[in-house]
ZAMARGU-4260 file (C-alpha; in steps of 0.2 Angstrom, whole numbers, plus 5000, padded with zeros to 4 digits):
<rodrens>
0) 5297/4766/5849 | 5305/4761/5833 | 5301/4773/5819 | 5298/4759/5806 | 5284/4751/5816
5) 5275/4766/5822 | 5257/4764/5817 | 5250/4781/5812 | 5235/4787/5823 | 5237/4773/5835
10) 5248/4770/5851 | 5257/4753/5847 | 5248/4740/5857 | 5253/4722/5853 | 5235/4715/5858
15) 5228/4727/5845 | 5222/4718/5829 | 5226/4733/5818 | 5244/4734/5825 | 5247/4716/5823
20) 5240/4717/5805 | 5251/4731/5800 | 5267/4726/5810 | 5267/4708/5805 | 5271/4710/5787
25) 5286/4722/5791 | 5293/4710/5803 | 5291/4695/5792 | 5299/4704/5778 | 5314/4707/5789
30) 5314/4689/5795 | 5315/4682/5777 | 5327/4695/5770 | 5340/4696/5783 | 5357/4689/5780
35) 5371/4683/5791 | 5383/4695/5784 | 5372/4711/5785 | 5360/4717/5797 | 5342/4721/5791
40) 5336/4739/5791 | 5323/4734/5803 | 5329/4725/5818 | 5315/4715/5825 | 5326/4708/5840
45) 5325/4725/5848 | 5306/4723/5851 | 5303/4708/5862 | 5284/4710/5861 | 5285/4709/5842
50) 5296/4694/5843 | 5281/4685/5851 | 5269/4692/5838 | 5279/4686/5823 | 5288/4670/5829
55) 5272/4662/5837 | 5264/4663/5820 | 5278/4656/5810 | 5279/4638/5805 | 5293/4627/5812
60) 5301/4627/5795 | 5302/4646/5794 | 5308/4647/5812 | 5322/4635/5808 | 5327/4646/5793
65) 5327/4661/5804 | 5339/4652/5817 | 5352/4651/5803 | 5353/4669/5800 | 5366/4674/5813
70) 5371/4671/5831 | 5359/4684/5837 | 5344/4678/5828 | 5349/4660/5833 | 5349/4664/5851
75) 5332/4672/5850 | 5323/4661/5838 | 5329/4644/5845 | 5318/4647/5861 | 5302/4647/5850
80) 5308/4630/5842 | 5309/4621/5859 | 5296/4630/5870 | 5281/4619/5864 | 5285/4601/5859
85) 5267/4596/5858 | 5270/4598/5839 | 5277/4580/5840 | 5260/4574/5843 | 5256/4575/5824
90) 5273/4575/5817 | 5281/4562/5806 | 5289/4546/5812 | 5306/4553/5808 | 5304/4568/5819
95) 5298/4558/5834 | 5312/4545/5831 | 5325/4560/5831 | 5318/4566/5848 | 5318/4548/5854
100) 5337/4547/5850 | 5340/4563/5860 | 5330/4556/5874 | 5340/4540/5874 | 5356/4550/5873
105) 5351/4560/5888 | 5346/4544/5898 | 5363/4536/5894 | 5371/4552/5900 | 5362/4552/5917
110) 5365/4534/5920 | 5384/4536/5917 | 5384/4552/5928 | 5376/4541/5942 | 5391/4529/5940
115) 5383/4514/5931 | 5395/4505/5920 | 5390/4505/5902 | 5400/4500/5887 | 5395/4515/5877
120) 5403/4532/5881 | 5390/4546/5884 | 5394/4564/5878 | 5401/4576/5891 | 5384/4585/5890
125) 5369/4579/5881 | 5360/4589/5868 | 5344/4588/5877 | 5352/4596/5892 | 5355/4612/5883
130) 5336/4614/5878 | 5327/4607/5894 | 5326/4625/5902 | 5316/4631/5887 | 5304/4617/5886
135) 5287/4623/5892 | 5275/4610/5885 | 5279/4592/5883 | 5271/4580/5869 | 5258/4567/5873
140) 5268/4552/5878 | 5256/4541/5868 | 5259/4551/5852 | 5277/4552/5856 | 5279/4533/5856
145) 5265/4530/5842 | 5271/4519/5827 | 5288/4516/5835 | 5287/4498/5836 | 5304/4495/5842
150) 5308/4509/5855 | 5325/4502/5859 | 5331/4506/5841 | 5338/4523/5846 | 5346/4514/5861
155) 5354/4501/5850 | 5362/4514/5838 | 5370/4523/5853 | 5376/4508/5863 | 5375/4493/5852
160) 5365/4484/5866 | 5347/4478/5862 | 5341/4478/5880 | 5337/4497/5882 | 5325/4506/5893
165) 5306/4503/5891 | 5294/4516/5886 | 5288/4518/5904 | 5306/4521/5909 | 5309/4534/5896
170) 5293/4542/5900 | 5298/4544/5918 | 5315/4551/5913 | 5307/4564/5902 | 5295/4570/5915
175) 5308/4570/5929 | 5321/4580/5918 | 5307/4593/5912 | 5300/4596/5930 | 5294/4614/5925
180) 5286/4609/5909 | 5267/4606/5907 | 5259/4592/5898 | 5246/4596/5885 | 5237/4579/5886
185) 5238/4563/5895 | 5226/4548/5894 | 5224/4538/5910 | 5218/4521/5905 | 5212/4515/5922
190) 5208/4498/5928 | 5208/4489/5945 | 5225/4481/5943 | 5238/4486/5956 | 5250/4499/5951
195) 5268/4496/5953 | 5281/4509/5959 | 5285/4515/5942 | 5267/4517/5936 | 5263/4527/5952
200) 5279/4538/5950 | 5274/4542/5932 | 5256/4546/5937 | 5260/4557/5951 | 5273/4566/5940
205) 5260/4568/5926 | 5244/4572/5935 | 5253/4586/5944 | 5256/4595/5927 | 5244/4589/5914
210) 5232/4602/5906 | 5220/4590/5898 | 5217/4573/5906 | 5207/4559/5898 | 5201/4545/5909
215) 5196/4529/5900 | 5189/4514/5909 | 5179/4499/5905 | 5175/4487/5919 | 5161/4480/5930
220) 5156/4490/5945 | 5167/4484/5959 | 5166/4491/5976 | 5179/4504/5979 | 5185/4506/5961
225) 5179/4524/5960 | 5188/4528/5977 | 5204/4522/5969 | 5201/4533/5954 | 5197/4548/5966
230) 5214/4545/5974 | 5223/4548/5957 | 5212/4563/5952 | 5216/4571/5968 | 5234/4572/5963
235) 5229/4584/5948 | 5236/4601/5949 | 5226/4617/5949 | 5232/4620/5931 | 5221/4607/5924
240) 5211/4615/5910 | 5201/4600/5903 | 5195/4584/5910 | 5187/4570/5899 | 5179/4554/5906
245) 5176/4539/5895 | 5169/4526/5906 | 5160/4512/5898 | 5151/4496/5904 | 5138/4493/5892
250) 5143/4474/5889 | 5136/4470/5906 | 5120/4461/5906 | 5105/4471/5913 | 5101/4460/5927
255) 5119/4458/5933 | 5121/4477/5932 | 5106/4480/5942 | 5112/4467/5955 | 5129/4476/5956
260) 5121/4493/5957 | 5109/4488/5971 | 5124/4480/5981 | 5135/4495/5978 | 5121/4507/5984
265) 5117/4497/5999 | 5135/4496/6005 | 5138/4514/6001 | 5123/4519/6011 | 5129/4508/6026
270) 5146/4514/6026 | 5142/4533/6024 | 5156/4544/6023 | 5169/4530/6027 | 5168/4524/6009
275) 5182/4534/6003 | 5188/4551/6009 | 5178/4564/6000 | 5179/4577/6013 | 5182/4595/6008
280) 5198/4596/6017 | 5207/4585/6005 | 5215/4596/5992 | 5208/4612/5984 | 5189/4613/5983
285) 5189/4616/5965 | 5201/4616/5949 | 5202/4635/5946 | 5209/4633/5928 | 5196/4619/5923
290) 5186/4626/5908 | 5180/4611/5900 | 5172/4595/5906 | 5168/4580/5895 | 5156/4566/5901
295) 5156/4550/5892 | 5149/4540/5906 | 5137/4525/5902 | 5130/4516/5918 | 5140/4527/5929
300) 5128/4541/5934 | 5114/4533/5944 | 5098/4543/5945 | 5091/4551/5955 | 5108/4557/5963
305) 5126/4553/5958 | 5138/4543/5969 | 5150/4552/5981 | 5163/4551/5968 | 5153/4561/5955
310) 5148/4574/5968 | 5166/4576/5972 | 5170/4579/5954 | 5156/4591/5951 | 5160/4602/5966
315) 5177/4605/5958 | 5170/4612/5942 | 5165/4629/5948 | 5175/4637/5933 | 5169/4626/5920
320) 5163/4635/5904 | 5160/4621/5892 | 5151/4605/5896 | 5151/4590/5883 | 5140/4575/5885
325) 5145/4562/5873 | 5136/4547/5880 | 5125/4544/5895 | 5117/4531/5906 | 5104/4521/5896
330) 5092/4523/5912 | 5081/4538/5911 | 5086/4552/5923 | 5104/4553/5920 | 5102/4569/5910
335) 5093/4576/5925 | 5107/4572/5936 | 5120/4581/5925 | 5108/4596/5923 | 5106/4598/5942
340) 5125/4596/5945 | 5128/4610/5931 | 5115/4622/5939 | 5122/4619/5957 | 5141/4619/5954
345) 5144/4627/5937 | 5138/4645/5937 | 5149/4650/5922 | 5143/4637/5910 | 5140/4645/5893
350) 5145/4631/5880 | 5138/4614/5877 | 5141/4600/5866 | 5129/4585/5865 | 5132/4568/5856
355) 5147/4559/5849 | 5158/4564/5834 | 5158/4546/5829 | 5143/4534/5825 | 5138/4524/5841
360) 5124/4512/5840 | 5123/4512/5859 | 5120/4531/5861 | 5105/4541/5856 | 5099/4557/5864
365) 5081/4559/5863 | 5072/4576/5861 | 5067/4577/5879 | 5085/4572/5885 | 5092/4586/5874
370) 5079/4598/5881 | 5084/4593/5899 | 5102/4596/5896 | 5099/4613/5888 | 5091/4618/5904
375) 5108/4618/5913 | 5115/4635/5911 | 5112/4650/5923 | 5120/4663/5912 | 5112/4657/5895
380) 5121/4647/5881 | 5133/4656/5870 | 5137/4640/5860 | 5126/4625/5857 | 5133/4610/5846
385) 5123/4595/5842 | 5133/4580/5836 | 5128/4563/5829 | 5112/4554/5837 | 5106/4570/5845
390) 5088/4574/5841 | 5083/4592/5840 | 5064/4595/5839 | 5050/4605/5848 | 5055/4602/5866
395) 5073/4606/5863 | 5069/4622/5853 | 5057/4627/5867 | 5071/4627/5880 | 5084/4634/5868
400) 5072/4648/5865 | 5075/4654/5883 | 5093/4657/5878 | 5090/4666/5862 | 5096/4682/5868
405) 5113/4675/5872 | 5116/4662/5858 | 5130/4666/5847 | 5135/4649/5839 | 5124/4635/5834
410) 5132/4620/5826 | 5124/4604/5821 | 5131/4587/5814 | 5114/4579/5816 | 5111/4567/5801
415) 5097/4572/5790 | 5086/4559/5796 | 5085/4568/5813 | 5081/4585/5807 | 5065/4584/5797
420) 5057/4598/5806 | 5057/4617/5807 | 5066/4619/5824 | 5083/4623/5815 | 5075/4637/5805
425) 5067/4644/5821 | 5085/4647/5828 | 5089/4659/5814 | 5073/4668/5817 | 5074/4671/5836
430) 5093/4674/5840 | 5098/4692/5839 | 5117/4690/5841 | 5119/4673/5832 | 5135/4674/5821
435) 5138/4656/5817 | 5125/4643/5811 | 5128/4625/5806 | 5144/4615/5804 | 5157/4611/5791
440) 5154/4592/5792 | 5136/4587/5792 | 5127/4604/5788 | 5109/4607/5792 | 5099/4599/5779
445) 5081/4605/5779 | 5072/4589/5772 | 5055/4591/5778 | 5042/4596/5764 | 5040/4614/5769
450) 5058/4618/5773 | 5060/4629/5757 | 5045/4639/5761 | 5049/4641/5779 | 5067/4646/5775
455) 5060/4660/5763 | 5048/4665/5777 | 5037/4676/5766 | 5022/4685/5774 | 5007/4678/5764
460) 4997/4694/5766 | 5010/4707/5761 | 5021/4696/5751 | 5036/4703/5760 | 5050/4693/5769
465) 5048/4693/5788 | 5063/4701/5798 | 5075/4688/5806 | 5083/4693/5822 | 5100/4687/5816
470) 5101/4697/5800 | 5113/4711/5807 | 5124/4698/5816 | 5126/4682/5806 | 5143/4680/5799
475) 5144/4661/5795 | 5130/4651/5787 | 5132/4633/5781 | 5116/4625/5775 | 5109/4615/5761
480) 5092/4620/5754 | 5084/4607/5743 | 5067/4605/5735 | 5069/4619/5722 | 5061/4614/5706
485) 5074/4614/5692 | 5066/4610/5675 | 5084/4613/5667 | 5089/4596/5675 | 5083/4580/5667
490) 5080/4566/5679 | 5094/4553/5682 | 5093/4535/5688 | 5090/4535/5706 | 5084/4553/5706
495) 5067/4560/5706 | 5067/4578/5700 | 5054/4590/5709 | 5042/4597/5696 | 5036/4615/5694
500) 5017/4617/5698 | 5017/4631/5686 | 5029/4638/5673 | 5043/4648/5681 | 5040/4643/5699
505) 5058/4637/5701 | 5066/4653/5696 | 5053/4663/5706 | 5058/4652/5722 | 5076/4655/5718
510) 5074/4674/5717 | 5065/4673/5735 | 5080/4663/5742 | 5092/4676/5735 | 5081/4690/5743
515) 5083/4680/5760 | 5102/4678/5758 | 5104/4696/5753 | 5097/4702/5770 | 5112/4694/5778
520) 5124/4709/5774 | 5137/4704/5787 | 5140/4686/5780 | 5159/4682/5778 | 5156/4663/5775
525) 5142/4655/5765 | 5142/4636/5762 | 5128/4630/5751 | 5137/4615/5744 | 5141/4598/5753
530) 5153/4597/5767 | 5169/4587/5768 | 5162/4573/5778 | 5145/4572/5770 | 5139/4554/5770
535) 5134/4545/5754 | 5118/4536/5759 | 5100/4536/5754 | 5098/4551/5766 | 5111/4562/5757
540) 5115/4560/5739 | 5132/4563/5732 | 5127/4578/5722 | 5114/4591/5725 | 5101/4592/5711
545) 5087/4603/5717 | 5097/4618/5723 | 5102/4636/5718 | 5109/4638/5701 | 5120/4652/5707
550) 5118/4660/5690 | 5115/4679/5686 | 5099/4674/5677 | 5092/4665/5692 | 5095/4680/5703
555) 5113/4679/5709 | 5114/4698/5706 | 5103/4701/5721 | 5118/4696/5732 | 5127/4713/5728
560) 5126/4718/5746 | 5137/4704/5753 | 5152/4715/5753 | 5161/4706/5767 | 5160/4689/5760
565) 5176/4680/5761 | 5172/4661/5758 | 5160/4652/5746 | 5157/4634/5745 | 5147/4627/5730
570) 5154/4609/5731 | 5144/4595/5722 | 5130/4607/5717 | 5121/4606/5700 | 5126/4624/5695
575) 5126/4635/5680 | 5141/4646/5685 | 5152/4652/5671 | 5165/4666/5668 | 5152/4680/5669
580) 5146/4674/5686 | 5164/4674/5693 | 5167/4691/5685 | 5152/4697/5694 | 5158/4689/5711
585) 5175/4698/5710 | 5167/4714/5706 | 5154/4714/5720 | 5162/4704/5733 | 5179/4713/5735
590) 5185/4702/5750 | 5182/4686/5742 | 5197/4674/5746 | 5191/4656/5744 | 5179/4646/5733
595) 5176/4628/5736 | 5171/4616/5722 | 5170/4629/5707 | 5180/4618/5695 | 5171/4601/5700
600) 5154/4605/5693 | 5154/4606/5674 | 5164/4612/5659 | 5158/4630/5662 | 5165/4629/5680
605) 5182/4624/5674 | 5183/4639/5662 | 5177/4650/5676 | 5191/4643/5687 | 5204/4645/5673
610) 5199/4663/5671 | 5200/4666/5690 | 5218/4658/5691 | 5224/4669/5677 | 5216/4686/5682
615) 5214/4684/5701 | 5227/4672/5707 | 5225/4679/5725 | 5208/4670/5726 | 5211/4652/5731
620) 5201/4638/5722 | 5200/4623/5734 | 5192/4606/5735 | 5186/4598/5751
</rodrens>
């Protein structure tokens, strides 16, 4: 073992967090200080495991810099630049245009090797040919051609001919050349039109290597359409990791839909097993790598039991761990079909996401539907995420309570209008290994009148705070707690301040809130301010008024025990934070790294931010 990288008291293990933490700065220093004329005192290239630890964490810009050090560094680092081309999914147009030029150059070379007569002369060997053996992950074809209105432009620059290959021809060429590479994502926009030979060749090439397949379809129920889709999905390889369905047909009139459904079920019942070949002998019985299934199916799952197509899908999901239901059949009973399928065919299910991340007027999950879906795990839920238009009330909480011993993460993007109850607080009280609560976008906002008192959770007889099950485990808490009387704030237009029932009530309630937060001694992230996507509507005001002051006089000093706190968000809160408060923070919160929204509040906050920048530049002051 190299003497420079030996970690005292530990056998070097590159999966060990301590080893990575101590070795990474040494290797990174070597990367950035090596020169082409002299070798570094620490030669990272002699440790292949360390190459992965360092290079897989560097940006592409840093990797490109490392590739210019010398020939040896170039030979090692260049592989990391080309192994994963999924970075082109979110890259600039210029980068994707450059890759398209390489692809057209390679296409031209292959055609001339095949003996086709072209005016332009292809290079002896194309640039892409050198790097094809290193490419392990291909970009999403849709993102690769996105915003490139004229895909023939690179071809024109190479040949001077404006009649170049189409997008589909270049796609097939890329897939055919990189036969050993996986595809990170592919969207199959399915309709009932007949596929030509090129479409079929592309699909068969893609489906045999794709990791995340999205199936999008919007059509009337036509007999046999699902059978054709089954034929394509049967081409998916065992490496499939995520499968997403977005099948929508909500524009069909209810009466027409019922007629089509009845006709389909009648024909399906008369044909029996002859309606499509769904026998177990066709292909593998399940996708062993499939970990996530996303169901966005409206009018596709017929209660009380699904069609043969969906039964065939569910039987292949034996290794699924994460189930997401973004939209469902508007007919009651679809949630029961999904839950029964999960219990019967998905024994490893431990993560669930309900609702859609975007507003959808046609989708709303009622409390009883959410409760039914939450009953679909054998092992017990580790992660529960509720997104827009998902209700979470007494029935849902009752079912979730059965999973309290396994629940680790509870996230909610539920808008304020759907969370006017105490069920969200009950999650904090009853889950002993919960480490994450709420979400970075639309955080839990306890709007019901007794939310403040219930969150404090004080025993009226003893006056002491009740113990919460999550106190020793909670690491991430993102909430907004309103309804605190703030006599120091005068009412503004459109805002009604909550008045004290007796002098000093506001500070007393704040002190109790600090006492509650002080019990969470393992907190690493505390968000009390607004989130980055908080809506400006009558349900959520732009700035919090009746909130914690976060001043020493109001009780901030009670949070001395939060020694592990790394991240604090106080965005858009009516604060009284000044220099003395941030001085107290850096003294008692030694791991503090990020503060959101400090300089946005008032003049005192700006001064406090200036003091931090001057004296503790390592603490980042950020805006959402």
